[in-house]
C-alpha positions as CSV (number, residue, x, y, z in Angstrom):
1,M,6.5,-22.4,-39.8
2,L,5.6,-19.6,-42.0
3,K,7.8,-16.6,-41.0
4,R,5.5,-13.9,-41.9
5,Y,2.3,-15.6,-40.8
6,L,3.4,-15.8,-37.3
7,G,5.6,-12.5,-37.6
8,L,4.7,-9.2,-38.1
9,A,1.9,-9.7,-40.7
10,L,-0.2,-11.9,-38.5
11,L,0.8,-10.0,-35.3
12,P,-2.8,-8.7,-34.7
13,V,-4.6,-11.4,-36.4
14,L,-3.0,-14.4,-34.2
15,A,-3.0,-12.0,-31.8
16,L,-6.9,-11.8,-31.6
17,I,-7.4,-12.8,-35.2
18,G,-11.2,-12.9,-47.5
19,A,-10.6,-10.9,-49.5
20,P,-7.3,-8.9,-50.1
21,A,-8.1,-4.8,-49.3
22,L,-4.9,-3.6,-51.0
23,A,-5.8,-3.6,-54.9
24,D,-8.6,-1.1,-55.7
25,A,-10.3,-2.8,-58.9
26,T,-12.5,0.5,-59.3
27,H,-10.1,3.0,-60.0
28,D,-9.4,5.0,-62.8
29,G,-6.3,4.9,-64.7
30,P,-3.5,2.7,-65.5
31,P,-3.4,-0.6,-63.7
32,R,-1.8,-0.6,-60.1
33,A,1.5,-2.8,-59.6
34,S,0.8,-5.4,-57.0
35,P,1.3,-4.2,-53.2
36,S,4.9,-5.3,-52.2
37,P,5.0,-7.5,-49.1
38,A,6.1,-4.8,-47.1
39,E,3.1,-3.1,-48.2
40,Q,1.0,-5.7,-47.5
41,E,2.2,-5.9,-44.2
42,A,1.8,-2.6,-43.3
43,D,-1.7,-2.3,-44.4
44,C,-2.9,-5.4,-42.3
45,W,-0.9,-3.8,-39.4
46,F,-3.1,-0.7,-40.4
47,Q,-6.4,-2.5,-40.3
48,F,-5.9,-3.8,-36.8
49,M,-4.3,-0.9,-34.9
50,E,-5.6,2.2,-36.7
51,A,-8.9,1.5,-39.1
52,T,-12.2,1.6,-37.7
53,S,-14.4,-0.2,-40.4
54,E,-16.7,-3.0,-39.2
55,K,-14.6,-5.5,-40.9
56,I,-10.8,-6.2,-40.8
57,A,-9.7,-7.4,-44.3
58,C,-6.4,-7.7,-45.8
59,A,-3.9,-10.2,-47.2
60,F,-0.2,-10.5,-47.0
61,P,2.5,-13.1,-48.0
62,A,3.7,-16.0,-45.9
63,V,6.9,-17.8,-46.3
64,M,8.8,-20.6,-44.3
65,E,11.6,-19.9,-42.3
66,D,14.9,-21.8,-43.1
67,K,14.4,-23.8,-40.0
68,D,10.9,-24.8,-40.5
69,R,11.7,-25.4,-44.1
70,A,14.3,-28.1,-43.1
71,E,11.8,-29.7,-40.6
72,I,9.0,-30.2,-43.5
73,R,11.5,-31.8,-45.6
74,K,12.6,-33.9,-42.8
75,L,9.0,-34.8,-42.0
76,T,7.9,-35.8,-45.4
77,R,11.0,-37.5,-46.4
78,E,11.9,-34.7,-49.3
79,V,8.7,-34.9,-50.8
80,L,7.7,-31.0,-49.7
81,K,10.1,-28.9,-50.3
82,D,9.4,-25.3,-49.8
83,A,5.8,-23.4,-49.6
84,H,5.0,-19.7,-50.7
85,C,1.3,-18.5,-49.7
86,Q,-0.8,-15.5,-50.0
87,V,-3.1,-15.1,-46.4
88,A,-6.8,-13.6,-46.9
89,I,-7.9,-12.1,-43.9
90,E,-11.9,-11.1,-43.1
91,I,-13.1,-10.8,-39.5
92,E,-15.4,-8.4,-37.6
93,R,-14.1,-5.7,-35.8
94,A,-16.2,-6.5,-32.9
95,L,-14.6,-9.8,-32.7
96,V,-11.0,-8.8,-32.1
97,D,-12.8,-5.8,-29.7
98,E,-14.3,-8.2,-27.4
99,A,-11.0,-10.2,-27.0
100,V,-8.9,-7.4,-26.1
101,K,-11.3,-5.8,-23.8
102,T,-12.4,-8.9,-21.8
103,P,-9.8,-10.2,-19.3
104,D,-10.4,-14.2,-19.5
105,Y,-11.8,-15.4,-23.3
106,V,-11.5,-17.9,-25.9
107,F,-10.8,-16.0,-28.7
108,A,-12.0,-18.2,-31.5
109,V,-11.5,-17.0,-35.2
110,P,-13.6,-18.2,-38.2
111,P,-11.6,-20.1,-40.9
112,Q,-9.5,-17.6,-43.1
113,P,-8.4,-19.0,-46.6
114,V,-4.6,-19.5,-47.4
115,A,-3.6,-20.0,-51.2
116,C,-0.2,-21.4,-51.4
117,E,2.2,-22.8,-54.5
118,I,4.0,-25.8,-52.6
119,V,7.2,-26.9,-54.1
120,T,7.5,-30.7,-53.9
121,S,10.0,-33.2,-55.4
122,R,8.1,-33.6,-58.7
123,G,7.3,-30.1,-59.1
124,T,5.0,-27.3,-57.8
125,L,1.5,-27.4,-57.0
126,P,-1.4,-24.8,-55.8
127,V,-2.6,-26.1,-52.5
128,A,-5.4,-24.2,-50.2
129,F,-6.0,-24.4,-47.0
130,T,-7.5,-22.6,-43.9
131,F,-6.2,-21.0,-40.5
132,A,-9.0,-20.5,-37.7
133,P,-6.9,-19.7,-34.8
134,R,-7.9,-20.2,-31.2
135,I,-6.4,-18.1,-28.5
136,E,-7.0,-18.6,-24.4
137,I,-6.8,-15.5,-22.9
138,K,-6.5,-15.5,-18.7
139,S,-6.6,-12.4,-16.7
140,G,-5.7,-10.5,-20.2
141,L,-2.8,-12.4,-21.3
142,A,-3.0,-15.5,-23.9
143,T,-1.8,-18.6,-22.3
144,K,-2.5,-21.3,-25.0
145,A,-3.0,-21.1,-28.8
146,T,-3.3,-23.1,-32.1
147,P,-3.3,-21.9,-35.5
148,G,-6.1,-24.3,-36.5
149,M,-4.9,-25.1,-40.0
150,D,-7.8,-27.3,-41.8
151,H,-9.3,-28.2,-44.8
152,V,-6.5,-28.7,-47.1
153,T,-7.0,-28.9,-50.9
154,G,-4.8,-29.6,-53.6
155,V,-2.4,-32.6,-52.2
156,N,-3.3,-36.1,-51.0
157,S,-4.2,-36.6,-47.6
158,W,-0.9,-38.6,-46.7
159,L,1.0,-35.5,-47.6
160,A,-1.3,-33.2,-45.9
161,W,-1.8,-34.9,-42.7
162,P,1.5,-34.7,-41.3
163,V,1.9,-30.8,-42.0
164,V,-1.4,-30.2,-40.5
165,A,-0.1,-32.2,-37.5
166,Y,3.0,-30.5,-37.4
167,V,1.6,-26.9,-37.4
168,N,-1.4,-27.5,-35.5
169,A,0.8,-29.2,-32.7
170,S,4.0,-27.3,-32.8
171,G,5.3,-25.8,-29.6
172,S,7.3,-23.3,-31.4
173,I,4.5,-22.2,-33.4
174,Q,2.3,-21.7,-30.3
175,D,5.1,-20.1,-28.2
176,V,5.7,-17.4,-31.3
177,M,1.7,-16.9,-31.5
178,L,1.6,-16.5,-27.5
179,R,4.4,-13.9,-28.0
180,V,2.9,-12.0,-30.6
181,V,-0.8,-12.1,-29.1
182,N,0.6,-10.7,-25.9
183,A,2.6,-8.0,-27.7
184,Y,-0.6,-7.1,-29.6
185,L,-2.9,-7.0,-26.0
186,K,-0.5,-4.8,-24.4
187,R,-0.2,-2.2,-27.2
188,R,-4.1,-2.0,-27.6
189,H,-4.5,-1.9,-24.0
190,E,-1.8,1.1,-23.9
191,L,-3.5,2.7,-26.9
192,V,-7.0,2.7,-24.9
193,A,-5.1,4.2,-21.8
194,K,-4.0,7.2,-23.6
């Protein structure tokens, strides 16, 4: 559903997935411009693949793909039109590393906050929710995954419920998560083997 959530930006998060770690508020000099979406994605990639800090902390934008935008419009009878979100990740590196090194493992991520602007038929509203991905790994391969969307605030439950149900049960989202997770696991195992 969220292109960047399920794409490169969350490649490692969903692979084994908050405070944004991109803007440094303590630096001297003129204020920095906000990082671009590409810079944010690159930072998350770096945090998962190369950084060695005890915590992985990064943030990135998430947008809907055209196909999913059309499905959500149909599902909500044109009430929900679009969404632009900021996903914040803060997770212990040890949790990710354990999932990488253990061939049979259930990787459950603590809830990660997401803040969105939701475009509806009546205007734009702020909405927040959490993602808590759960990934089952067997023989070193991810075999089952769910994004674990929950705790929606900012919209009525009658509007939130079908979206949450769609996101958490979508076979296409699970398929993308599995491809992303398995690519991440493969890459991490290749790096360890070097």
